[in-house]
C-alpha positions in Angstrom: 62.5 93.8 -78.5 65.4 95.3 -80.3 68.2 93.0 -81.4 70.6 95.9 -81.5 70.3 96.3 -77.8 71.7 92.9 -76.9 71.7 91.3 -73.5 74.2 92.1 -70.8 76.1 88.8 -70.2 77.1 89.3 -66.8 73.6 89.9 -65.6 72.4 86.9 -67.2 74.6 85.0 -64.8 72.5 86.5 -61.9 69.1 85.6 -63.2 68.4 83.4 -60.1 68.6 86.5 -57.9 66.7 88.6 -60.4 63.9 85.9 -60.2 64.2 85.7 -56.4 62.8 89.7 -56.0 59.3 89.5 -55.6 58.9 93.5 -55.6 57.6 93.4 -52.0 59.0 96.9 -51.1 60.5 95.8 -47.7 63.8 97.4 -49.1 62.6 100.8 -49.7 62.9 102.1 -46.1 66.5 100.8 -46.0 67.6 102.4 -49.2 69.3 105.9 -48.8 69.0 106.9 -52.3 65.3 106.1 -52.4 64.9 107.9 -49.2 66.6 110.9 -50.6 65.0 111.0 -54.1 61.7 109.2 -53.6 62.3 107.9 -57.3 61.3 104.2 -57.6 64.1 103.7 -60.0 66.6 104.8 -57.4 65.4 102.0 -55.0 66.6 98.3 -54.9 63.4 96.9 -56.5 63.3 99.7 -59.1 66.9 98.9 -60.2 66.1 95.1 -60.3 63.3 96.0 -62.7 65.7 97.9 -64.8 68.0 95.0 -64.7 65.4 92.7 -65.7 64.5 94.8 -68.8 68.0 94.7 -69.8 68.3 91.0 -69.6 65.2 90.7 -71.8 66.6 93.0 -74.3 64.1 95.7 -73.7 66.6 98.1 -72.2 70.1 99.3 -73.1 72.7 99.6 -70.6 73.2 103.3 -71.1 70.6 106.0 -70.5 68.2 105.4 -67.7 70.0 102.2 -66.6 73.2 103.6 -66.4 72.0 106.7 -64.5 70.1 104.9 -61.8 72.8 101.9 -61.5 75.4 104.5 -61.1 73.6 106.3 -58.4 73.4 103.2 -56.1 75.6 103.5 -52.9 76.2 99.7 -52.9 75.7 99.8 -49.2 73.9 96.5 -49.0 71.2 97.6 -46.5 68.4 96.2 -48.6 70.1 92.7 -48.2 69.3 92.8 -44.7 65.8 94.0 -45.5 65.1 91.4 -48.1 62.9 88.4 -47.0 63.9 86.6 -50.0 67.5 86.7 -49.7 68.3 88.5 -52.9 72.1 89.1 -53.1 71.6 92.8 -54.4 75.3 93.6 -53.9 76.2 90.8 -56.3 73.5 91.9 -58.9 74.9 95.6 -58.7 78.4 94.4 -59.3 77.2 92.3 -62.4 75.2 95.2 -63.7 78.1 97.7 -63.5 80.5 95.3 -65.0 78.0 95.1 -68.0 78.0 98.8 -68.1 81.7 99.1 -68.1 82.0 96.9 -70.9 80.1 99.6 -72.8 80.2 103.2 -72.3 81.1 102.8 -68.5 81.8 105.8 -66.0 84.7 107.8 -67.2 85.0 109.9 -64.1 84.9 106.8 -61.7 87.7 105.1 -63.9 89.9 108.1 -64.0 89.4 108.4 -60.0 90.3 104.7 -59.6 93.3 105.2 -61.7 94.7 108.1 -59.9 94.0 106.4 -56.5 95.1 102.9 -57.1 97.4 103.0 -60.5 101.2 102.9 -60.8 101.1 106.7 -60.4 99.2 106.8 -57.2 102.3 107.1 -54.9 103.0 110.6 -56.7 99.4 111.6 -56.4 99.2 110.6 -52.7 102.6 112.5 -52.0 101.0 115.6 -53.6 97.8 115.4 -51.7 99.9 115.0 -48.4 101.4 118.3 -49.3 98.5 120.0 -49.8 97.0 118.7 -46.6 100.2 119.5 -44.7 100.2 123.2 -45.9 96.8 123.8 -44.7 95.4 124.9 -48.0 92.9 121.7 -47.9 91.5 122.9 -44.6 91.3 126.5 -45.9 89.7 125.6 -49.2 87.3 123.1 -47.5 84.7 126.2 -47.3 84.8 126.8 -50.8 81.5 126.3 -52.6 80.9 123.4 -55.2 83.0 120.3 -56.2 86.4 122.1 -55.5 85.4 123.0 -51.9 83.9 119.4 -51.5 87.0 117.5 -52.6 89.3 119.8 -50.4 87.1 119.0 -47.4 87.5 115.4 -48.0 91.4 115.7 -48.1 91.1 117.8 -45.0 89.1 115.2 -43.2 92.1 112.9 -43.7 94.1 114.9 -40.9 94.5 113.4 -37.4 92.4 114.5 -34.4 93.8 117.2 -32.4 94.1 115.9 -28.9 95.5 116.5 -25.3 97.2 113.0 -25.7 99.8 111.6 -28.1 99.7 108.0 -29.5 101.8 105.4 -27.9 105.1 105.4 -29.6 106.7 102.5 -27.8 108.2 100.0 -30.2 107.4 96.2 -29.7 109.4 93.3 -31.0 107.5 90.6 -32.6 108.8 87.1 -31.9 110.9 85.5 -34.7 108.4 82.8 -35.1 104.6 82.4 -34.2 103.7 80.9 -30.8 100.4 80.2 -29.1 100.8 83.3 -27.0 101.7 85.8 -30.1 99.7 84.6 -32.9 100.9 86.4 -36.1 98.7 88.5 -38.4 99.5 90.3 -41.9 98.1 93.6 -42.2 96.5 94.7 -45.7 98.2 98.1 -46.3 95.9 98.7 -49.6 96.0 102.0 -51.3 94.0 104.8 -49.9 94.8 103.8 -46.4 98.7 103.7 -47.1 98.6 106.9 -49.1 96.4 109.1 -46.6 95.9 107.1 -43.3 99.2 105.9 -42.6 98.7 106.9 -39.1 95.7 104.3 -38.9 97.9 101.6 -39.8 100.6 102.6 -37.3 97.8 102.8 -34.5 96.8 99.1 -35.7 100.3 97.7 -35.3 100.7 99.3 -31.9 97.4 98.3 -30.5 98.0 94.7 -31.9 101.3 94.5 -30.4 99.9 95.7 -27.1 97.4 93.0 -27.5 99.9 90.1 -27.9 100.0 89.8 -31.7 103.0 89.8 -34.0 103.0 90.9 -37.6 104.3 89.1 -40.6 104.9 91.0 -43.7 102.5 90.2 -46.8 105.2 91.2 -49.3 103.7 91.9 -52.8 100.2 92.8 -51.7 98.3 95.9 -53.1 94.8 97.3 -53.3 92.1 95.1 -52.5 90.2 95.5 -55.6 87.0 96.9 -54.1 87.0 100.3 -56.0 87.3 98.3 -59.2 84.6 95.8 -58.4 82.1 98.4 -57.4 82.7 100.3 -60.9 82.5 97.1 -62.9 86.1 96.7 -63.6 85.8 93.0 -62.6 89.1 91.8 -64.5 91.0 94.2 -62.8 89.4 93.3 -59.4 90.2 89.8 -60.0 93.9 90.2 -60.7 94.3 92.3 -57.6 92.6 89.6 -55.7 94.9 86.9 -56.8 97.9 89.2 -56.1 96.7 89.6 -52.4 95.9 85.8 -52.0 99.4 85.1 -52.9 101.0 87.7 -50.7 98.8 86.3 -47.8 99.9 82.7 -48.4 103.6 83.8 -48.6 103.2 85.5 -45.1 102.4 82.3 -43.4 100.2 84.3 -41.0 97.1 83.1 -39.0 95.1 86.3 -39.7 94.7 88.7 -42.5 93.9 92.0 -40.7 92.1 94.8 -42.2 91.6 98.3 -40.7 89.3 99.6 -43.7 86.0 97.8 -43.6 85.5 98.0 -47.4 88.5 96.1 -47.9 87.6 93.5 -45.6 84.0 93.1 -47.3 85.7 92.9 -50.6 87.9 90.2 -49.5 85.1 88.2 -48.1 83.8 88.2 -51.6 87.0 87.0 -53.4 85.5 83.4 -53.5 82.8 84.7 -55.5 84.9 86.9 -57.6 87.3 83.7 -58.4 84.5 81.3 -58.7 85.4 80.1 -62.3 88.6 78.5 -61.1 88.3 75.7 -58.5 91.7 76.3 -57.3 91.6 80.1 -57.0 88.1 79.9 -55.3 89.5 77.2 -52.7 92.7 79.6 -52.0 90.2 82.5 -51.7 88.1 81.0 -49.3 90.9 80.1 -47.2 91.9 83.9 -47.2 88.4 85.1 -46.7 88.1 82.7 -43.5 91.3 84.2 -42.3 90.4 87.9 -42.6 89.0 90.1 -40.0 88.6 93.6 -39.0 91.2 94.9 -36.6 88.7 95.8 -33.8 87.3 92.1 -34.0 90.7 90.8 -33.3 91.2 93.2 -30.5 87.7 92.3 -29.1 88.5 88.5 -29.0 89.8 88.1 -25.6 92.5 91.0 -25.6 93.1 92.7 -22.1 94.3 96.2 -22.9 95.1 98.5 -20.1 93.5 101.6 -21.7 92.1 104.8 -20.5 90.6 108.1 -22.2 88.2 110.7 -21.3 85.9 111.3 -24.3 82.3 111.3 -25.3 82.4 109.3 -28.6 79.7 108.4 -31.4 80.2 105.2 -33.3 78.8 105.0 -37.0 79.3 101.7 -38.4 80.7 101.6 -42.0 78.0 99.8 -44.2 80.6 97.2 -45.2 81.1 96.4 -41.7 77.4 95.9 -40.9 76.1 94.5 -44.2 79.5 93.0 -45.6 81.5 91.6 -42.8 78.3 91.7 -40.6 80.0 92.6 -37.5 79.3 96.1 -36.6 79.4 95.2 -32.8 83.2 94.7 -33.0 84.3 98.4 -32.6 81.8 98.8 -29.6 83.1 95.6 -28.0 86.9 96.6 -28.6 86.4 100.2 -27.1 84.4 98.9 -24.2 87.7 98.0 -22.4 88.8 101.9 -22.5 88.2 103.2 -18.9 86.5 106.7 -19.1 85.2 106.3 -22.6 81.7 107.2 -23.0 80.6 105.6 -26.5 77.3 105.1 -28.1 76.0 104.2 -31.7 74.5 107.1 -33.5 70.8 106.5 -34.1 71.6 106.3 -37.9 74.7 104.2 -37.4 73.5 101.4 -39.7 72.3 103.8 -42.4 74.9 104.9 -45.2 76.8 108.1 -44.5 76.9 108.7 -48.5 80.8 108.2 -48.8 80.6 104.8 -50.5 84.2 104.9 -51.8 84.5 107.4 -54.5 80.6 108.1 -54.7 80.8 111.4 -52.8 83.2 112.8 -55.4 81.2 111.7 -58.3 77.7 112.4 -57.0 78.4 115.2 -54.3 74.8 116.6 -54.4 72.9 113.3 -53.6 75.8 112.2 -51.3 75.4 115.4 -49.4 71.7 115.1 -48.9 72.0 111.4 -47.6 74.8 112.8 -45.2 72.8 115.6 -43.8 70.5 113.9 -41.2 73.7 112.2 -39.7 75.5 115.4 -39.3 72.5 116.9 -37.5 72.5 113.8 -35.0 76.3 114.2 -34.5 75.9 118.0 -33.6 72.9 117.3 -31.3 74.7 114.5 -29.5 77.5 116.6 -28.0 80.3 114.2 -28.8 84.0 114.9 -28.8 84.4 112.7 -31.8 82.8 110.3 -34.0 84.6 106.7 -34.9 84.1 104.8 -38.0 86.3 102.1 -39.3 86.5 102.8 -43.1 88.4 105.7 -45.0 85.6 106.8 -47.3 83.4 107.2 -44.1 86.1 109.2 -42.3 86.4 111.3 -45.2 82.5 111.9 -46.0 81.6 112.7 -42.3 84.8 114.6 -41.5 84.3 116.7 -44.6 80.7 117.2 -43.8 81.5 118.4 -40.3 84.3 120.7 -41.4 81.9 122.4 -44.0 79.6 123.1 -41.1 82.6 124.3 -39.1 81.9 121.8 -36.4 84.4 121.2 -33.6 83.6 117.5 -33.6 86.4 115.3 -35.2 86.6 111.9 -36.9 88.7 109.0 -36.0 89.2 105.4 -36.5 88.2 103.3 -33.7 91.9 101.7 -33.2 93.1 105.3 -33.1 91.0 105.9 -30.0 92.5 102.7 -28.6 96.0 103.6 -29.3 95.4 107.1 -27.5 94.0 105.3 -24.6 97.2 103.1 -24.4 99.5 106.0 -24.9 98.6 108.7 -22.6 96.0 107.2 -20.0 93.5 109.6 -18.8 93.8 112.3 -21.4 91.3 113.8 -23.6 90.3 114.7 -27.0 90.0 118.4 -28.0 88.1 117.9 -31.4 88.7 118.4 -34.9 92.1 119.2 -36.2 92.9 122.6 -37.7 94.8 121.4 -40.6 
């Protein structure tokens, strides 16, 4: 052992999970990166082996450790396959926190700053101009990283449809009643910057379902991108800010229309475990947090109709974080005329994983390929998925293939069904 290597302090806190792994290999078929590379170091048990070496002081947190830890999608499919109950997601965040304390990942740090920092409103405004001009759609076919990034931006465009979303305003009651329970909506960062239309659809659909909104003033980014990159202190600051905003709102529910954000909020108690007070407050917020489709599915009677063939792809954080990937199907089952089914690979990561596809475009594209093939063979009008990274990743892949199939959030389909009953979807937008 070399004393100069030291020991990663955050991984030391996760020794019980490291010890729980028996290296049985049942996680291997569930791991997208291992399936793509067939490199044992790109599997959950391989990464745990690297973590153990680092904890024992036999491996530094740069070099091979950094390479394979950075390449993990963080999809947590391995947790569902693990018979020992190893919390790999927690280990991954600890490993990345130790990594960030040293060399870190400069590319991911820069992207997180651009999308969530103080200058992000300016960045999003520029991206919307680029998207609206048609330049992103035109450049999506360029080779390399530039074309890939432009395809991601173009994929944030709305569906081209023969229907229009409902524009009927609804007036929430001045105070909460049993017939109109109140919710607060997480506006977030990327959703607010590039998917405001999804927030608008969420508000209309929940209004039609009998819910009223209360603002959560002072809220911000959920902190998921920071936690995934190992920037734990920043993630905790954002968590405390959102807890305070939710408490001020007085709402019964904290609604998310981005599955990754919902899964992050469910982790707030662990993030803030060092303070008994903050952990308790985080637990209250986590118990009140739900995906918009779950709130719609729970007893809502929506009079919606839309003719379309729709494939559902469950975001990993809905499947393995919130553990509720049936909620979108339940909510959409109420739409008359809608034919909807799960993609065969619905519970397998698309390769988006937050900013992963921008940092690791080649591996991300290899992971996505089989899913794109399923979509094109299925003769769908659109694919629905409830997370912005997944919408951009799948949408970008389809655009680069020049597919006619579009991508939408489930709540957008509900909104279309409420707004113009009986109309259909034409396919992918051209801009």
